[in-house]
N, C-alpha and C positions, 0 to 999 in steps of 0.2 A: 504494500500500500504506500503510494508516494504522496506525501503531504506537503510538498514544496509550496511555500507561501511567498508571495511577492507583495511589497507595500507600494500603494499608490498614494502619494502625499497630496491631499486636497488643499493643503496650505500653500502649495506652490502655484504660480501662475499656470493656467491651463496649458500654455505652450511649452511648459517644462515638465509636466507631470509624468510623462512616459519616456523621459530621456534615458532612464535606466535600461530601456530596451536596446540601446546600442550594444550591450553585452550579449544580446540574443538576436542579432541582426539576421543570421542565417535562418533561424527558426521563423522569424517574422516573415521573411521573404518566402519561405516554403509554404507557410500558411496562407499568405495573400495569394500566391499562385494557385493554391488549392481552391480557394474560394472563386477566384476570377476565372479559372478554367471552366467552371460550370456556366459562365455567361457567354461562352463561345456560341455564335449564331444569334445572340441577342444583344448585339452591340448598340442597338437603338436605345437601350436603357441608359447609356451614357448621356444621351441627349436630354434626359430628364433630370440629371444630377443638378444642373443649375437651379431649376425650380425648387428642388428639394432643399438645397442649401439656402435659398432665399426665403423660404416660407416655413419650413418645419423643423430645421435643425438649429439648435441654439449656437450662438457665437462661441460659447465655452466649448461645446463638443467639436465645433469646426476647428478650433485652435488645437484641441487634443489630436484630431485627425492630422493636422499639419505637422504636429510634433512627430507622429509616427511616420508620416511620409518622409520627413527629413532624415530619418535614419534607415530608411528602406530603399529599395530600388524602384519604388512605385510612386505615382503622382498622388496628390491629395484626393483627387476625384476617384482614382482607383481604390484607395484605402477606404474612402467613404462607401463606395459601392459594395466592397467586400463586407463592410460592417452592416450593410442593409440586406445581407444575404437572405435572412428569414423572410422579410417582407416580399422579396421577389421570387424566391425559389423554395418555398416552404414544403413543397411536396416531397423533397428529399429527406425530410425529417419525420421521425415517428415519435416515440417516447411513451413511457408508462410511469405514472407517479401515484403515490398514495400518502395519506397522512393518518396518524393514529394517536388517539388520546390514551395516555397511560398514567398510572399513579406517579411516575417520575416526570411527567410533563408530556408535551406534544412533540412528536417526531414526524419528519417529512422526508420521504425517500423518493428517488427517481432514477430511472434509466434514461439517458439521452441517446437516441438512436439517430445516426447521421451517416450516410454512406460516404466513404473516403478511401482513397488509395493508400496503401502501405501503412495502415494504422496511424496515419499522420495526426488526425484530430485527437486520438486517444493519447498518443505518446507526448504530444505537446500541450496537454491540458495543465492548467495551473489554478491554484486558489489565490485570489487577489484580495488583499486587505486594504480597503479605502479608509484612510485615517485623517483625522484632524487633531492637532496638538498631541500627537503620539497615541491617540485613542482610536480604536477601530469603530467607524460609524456603520459600515456594512461590509459584507464579503460577497464575492461572486466566484463562481466556478466557470472558467472560460479559457481563452487562448491569448497568446501574445499577439498584440496588434488589434484586438477586439475590445472596444471601450464600453459596449453596452452590457446587458445582462439577459441571459436565458435562464439562469439559476442563481438565486441569491438569498441572503439572510441578513436581517438586522438583529443583532444579538439582543435577547430579551424583548423582542418586538414582534417580528413576523418573518416568514420566509415565503418566497415566490418561485414557482417554476412554470415554464411555458411549454405547452404541447401544441403540435401542429394540427390544423383542421382546415377544411375548405367548405365554403358556401358559394352560392351564385351571386351574392351581394357584390356590388362593384367595389373595386379597390379605391381608396381615397388618397389624395395628396394631403397626408395628415401625419401625426406623430408616429415614427417607426416604433414598433413594439419593443424592441430591445432597449431603445433609449428611454421609453416610458418606464420600463421596469427599473432601470437604473435611477431615474428621477424619483420614483416612488420609494426605493430603498434608501435614497439619500435624504429625502425631504419629508416624508410622512412619519409621524411619530406614534401612530397607533394602527392596529389592524383595521379599525373602522374607517379611519382616514384613507388608508391605502385602498380598501375595498371601494370606497366611493370614487376615488380617482380612476381606478381600473375599470369600474363599471361605466363611468360617464364620459371619459375622454374619447374623442374621435380618434381612431387609429388607422394605420395604413392598410392593415390586412387582418384576416381572421386569426383567432387563436383561442386556446383554452388555458386558463390560468388557475393553478392550485395555490391558494393563499392560506397559510397556516399561522395562527397566533399562539400565545402562551397559555391561554385559559381554556377551560372546558368548552367544547362546542365551537371553538374558533377555528373551523376548518371549512372552507368553501371552494367550489369550483366555479369560476366566472367564465361563462361562455360568451365569446365575443365575435361579432362581425365588425367591419369598420364603424358601423353606426348603431348596431343592435347589441343588447346585453341581456343575459338571464343568469341568475345565480342559483346554484344547487348547493344545498346544505348537507352536513354530515348526518349519517345514521349509524347507530350502534357503535359509537366511538371511533368511526373510521370513515374515510371517503377515498375514492380512487378515480383516476381519469386516464384515458388513452388518447384516441384520435377521432372521436365522433361526438356530435352534439347529442345531449340527452333531453334538453329543454327547448332549444331554439328550433323552430320549423326550418327544415333544410331540404331542398330538392336537388342538391348537387349530385350529379349522376356519374361523373368521371371518377373512377376509383383507382387509387394507386395501390401498390402492393402493401405499403405501410397501413393504409386505411382498411384494406381487406382483412388484416389481422387484428384490427383494433378491438372488436367485440370479444374475440377469443382471449386476448391478453387481459382485457378488463374483467371478464368472467373468472379467469384463472386467479388474478390478483385478489378479487373479492372472495373467492373460495378459500384461498390460503389464509386470508385475514380472518375470515369467519370461523375457521377451524382452530386457529391458534394465534392470538394477537402476539406479535413479537415483543420481546422485553429487553433484548440486547442488540447492539449494533450488528453483530454477526447474524442474528436472526432476520434483521431487515435485509441484509445483503443476500441471505439465502433465498428470500422471496424474489429479489431483483434478479438473481441468477437462475431461477427456475426456468426450465427449458421451454415452457409455454408463456413465459413473461419476457425473458431476455431474447433479443433478436441477434441475428448474425452481424448486424451493423451497429450494435450498441458500442458507443465509444467512451461513455462515462457512466459510472454508478456512484451515487452519493446518498448520504443520510445526514440530515440536519437535526440537531437537538435545539429546538427553537429557544428555549429558555436560556441556555448557556451560550448559544451561538457556535457551538462546536460543529465542525464540518468534517466528515469522513469521506474521502474520495478514493475510488478505485478506478484506475485506468485499465480498461479491458485489455487482456493479454498480460497484465502484471499481477492479477489476483492470485 
């Protein structure tokens, strides 16, 4: 289990926060190439980057993107497009996540499923500690050169993970989902505040968000399209989510391999949780590793202890 943690100092100007990546330049370039290779044949997306920069991405995040570009072999527009991978190409992502209420507090576990060559996204995964005045404000599990959040925790506050889903609702020129999740982790001070922002903010694309707090029953799945929202609450001290809507009416008919396995993974996770609620980190990972839950493209497995902020990460292939 590799628990390498890297500090992002939020007290620094945005244009300097990622300067430490100069020591990881080769990895950054490999990851950016990995993301950008999936855009081959869709070069017209670059034509929309200007509008995204002008309307939906904060100057702070644009300065962070410029910082990463300055130590990589790629332009700022290429780095930004790579960071917006989810909003453009989410059908490559699967994911299974669940939360459990225990006498020791709430736990939040997830597999992140993402197709990749050479185990690249798994081997290059890191835990990032975003700090102010030497104190960790929030943590994310991500990759070098990626400034947003697909999985994150605010110690003694709440945790969030994102799962992919698709509807027929039109995409919007609106807040990229991974940037919204980082905003929520940094700026929201309670689960209620986080839930309200995640439910009400117009976003660029569809998603499913598992939000877990520190108190009993503070576990919800927020189902989103760019403009619609529905929230599913926990039952029997647990809640699970994969890659399909349970509450939002959805007539999306094009099914990917990831979505075709969604119900099976959901039902298996629910079955395992109903038969024996996990009580140790290893028992959470046993569920994530189950052959009917874990996919061949799983790149990260993680468990969050929400109250303490502890993160346990397994890079697949290293377990």
